[in-house]
C-alpha positions in Angstrom: 7.4 -55.0 7.2 6.1 -55.0 3.9 4.2 -52.3 4.9 7.1 -50.6 6.1 9.5 -51.7 2.9 6.2 -50.4 1.2 6.0 -46.7 2.7 9.7 -46.3 2.1 9.6 -47.5 -1.1 6.8 -44.9 -1.8 8.4 -42.0 -0.5 11.8 -42.6 -2.3 9.9 -42.8 -5.8 8.2 -39.0 -4.2 11.3 -37.9 -3.5 13.2 -38.7 -7.1 10.3 -37.5 -8.9 9.5 -34.6 -7.1 14.0 -33.9 -7.7 12.8 -34.1 -10.8 10.8 -31.9 -11.6 12.7 -29.5 -10.3 14.1 -26.9 -12.6 17.5 -26.7 -13.8 19.7 -23.8 -12.9 20.2 -21.7 -16.4 22.7 -19.1 -13.7 25.2 -20.6 -11.4 27.5 -18.4 -9.0 29.1 -20.8 -6.5 26.5 -22.4 -4.4 23.9 -20.0 -5.6 21.4 -21.4 -8.2 19.1 -19.5 -10.7 16.6 -21.1 -12.9 14.9 -20.1 -16.0 11.7 -18.9 -14.0 13.2 -17.3 -11.3 15.7 -14.9 -13.9 12.4 -14.4 -16.2 10.6 -12.8 -12.9 13.1 -10.4 -11.9 14.3 -9.4 -15.4 10.5 -8.9 -16.1 10.8 -7.0 -12.0 13.8 -4.8 -12.6 13.8 -4.1 -16.6 10.5 -2.0 -16.8 11.9 0.5 -18.6 13.8 -1.1 -21.2 12.3 -3.5 -24.1 13.3 -7.3 -24.0 16.9 -7.3 -26.0 19.6 -9.2 -25.9 21.5 -6.5 -25.1 18.9 -5.8 -22.5 19.5 -9.5 -20.9 22.8 -9.4 -20.8 22.9 -6.1 -19.3 20.9 -7.3 -16.8 22.7 -10.9 -16.4 25.7 -8.8 -15.5 24.3 -6.8 -13.5 22.3 -10.3 -11.7 25.9 -11.4 -11.4 27.3 -8.4 -9.9 25.0 -8.4 -7.5 25.3 -11.8 -6.4 28.9 -11.5 -5.8 28.3 -8.5 -3.9 25.7 -10.2 -0.9 28.0 -13.4 -1.3 31.1 -11.4 -0.1 28.4 -9.8 2.5 27.6 -12.4 4.0 31.2 -13.9 3.7 31.8 -10.8 6.0 29.4 -11.1 8.3 27.2 -8.5 7.2 24.4 -10.2 7.1 24.3 -10.4 10.9 25.4 -7.0 12.0 23.0 -5.2 14.1 22.2 -2.3 11.9 21.3 -4.5 9.4 19.1 -7.0 10.9 17.7 -3.5 12.2 16.9 -1.7 8.4 15.7 -6.0 7.9 13.4 -5.8 10.4 11.9 -1.9 9.3 11.5 -2.8 5.7 9.9 -5.7 6.3 7.5 -3.9 8.6 6.5 -1.3 6.1 6.7 -3.4 3.3 4.1 -5.3 5.3 1.7 -2.5 6.7 1.6 -0.9 3.0 0.1 -4.5 2.1 -2.2 -5.2 5.2 -3.5 -1.3 4.4 -3.6 -1.7 0.8 -5.7 -5.2 1.0 -7.9 -3.7 3.6 -8.4 0.1 1.8 -9.2 -1.8 -1.3 -12.4 -4.3 0.5 -13.4 -1.2 2.6 -13.9 0.2 -0.7 -15.1 -1.7 -2.4 -18.3 -1.1 -0.3 -18.5 1.9 -0.7 -21.6 3.4 -2.3 -22.9 6.9 -3.1 -26.6 8.0 -4.2 -27.9 9.9 -6.4 -30.0 11.1 -3.2 -26.5 11.9 -1.1 -24.3 14.0 -3.7 -28.1 16.2 -4.6 -28.3 17.1 -1.1 -24.7 17.5 -0.7 -24.9 20.3 -3.7 -27.8 22.0 -2.1 -26.2 22.4 0.8 -23.1 23.8 -0.5 -23.8 25.5 -4.0 -22.3 28.6 -2.9 -18.9 26.7 -3.3 -19.4 25.5 -6.8 -18.9 29.2 -8.7 -22.4 28.7 -10.3 -22.0 25.4 -11.4 -25.3 23.1 -11.9 -26.3 19.9 -10.5 -24.6 18.0 -13.5 -21.2 19.7 -14.3 -20.3 19.3 -10.1 -22.1 15.7 -10.3 -18.1 14.4 -10.6 -16.6 16.6 -8.0 -19.0 15.9 -5.5 -19.0 11.9 -6.0 -15.3 12.2 -5.5 -15.7 14.6 -2.5 -18.2 11.5 -0.6 -16.3 9.0 -1.9 -13.2 10.0 -0.2 -14.8 11.3 2.6 -16.0 7.9 3.1 -12.6 6.0 2.4 -11.0 8.1 5.4 -14.5 7.6 7.7 -13.9 3.4 6.7 -10.6 3.6 7.8 -10.9 5.7 10.7 -13.4 2.7 11.7 -11.0 0.2 10.7 -8.6 1.3 13.0 -11.4 1.9 15.6 -11.8 -1.3 15.5 -8.9 -2.7 16.2 -7.4 -0.6 19.0 -11.0 -1.7 20.4 -9.3 -5.4 20.0 -6.3 -5.1 21.3 -4.6 -4.8 25.3 -2.7 -1.5 24.7 -0.7 -0.5 28.1 1.5 3.1 27.5 3.8 4.3 30.2 3.4 8.0 29.2 5.9 9.4 32.4 8.9 7.5 31.6 8.4 8.3 27.6 7.8 11.8 28.5 4.6 12.5 27.9 1.9 13.8 30.3 -1.4 12.0 29.8 
């Protein structure tokens, strides 16, 4: 019995510590609470073109309140449950996730790309006529960029092929009107 009391007391203490650590809201709009950290994060994200002044903060705050009021009204009217809205959210989510995934993979792949001087010299020798009399030294940055972009493209293609190989993909071409 003492163990149960000790466990319950421990949970209550941890919960009260956690609640005490929660940041207090600096803006309340009905049941919507915005902390100073959330305000600062959003202000920094959406106020890029203006200097950080009292007037800019006030304007941002007014716009933030207006946005939250409109969103709250939209929820009250059930607009957040409409099929067209949910489809738009799904599309946005997919596009955002796709961008993040491709960007992250591209950075991983591109960090591994190495182009050595021998490759650049070989490319130059095979394509001298395309460099309008430029020396290897003058054409070096351009060639390096061309080779790098080609490796980038190939790396992404290889990655996509590996994803396709791992997946089970079935397509009913006839139903889609695509004759194979």
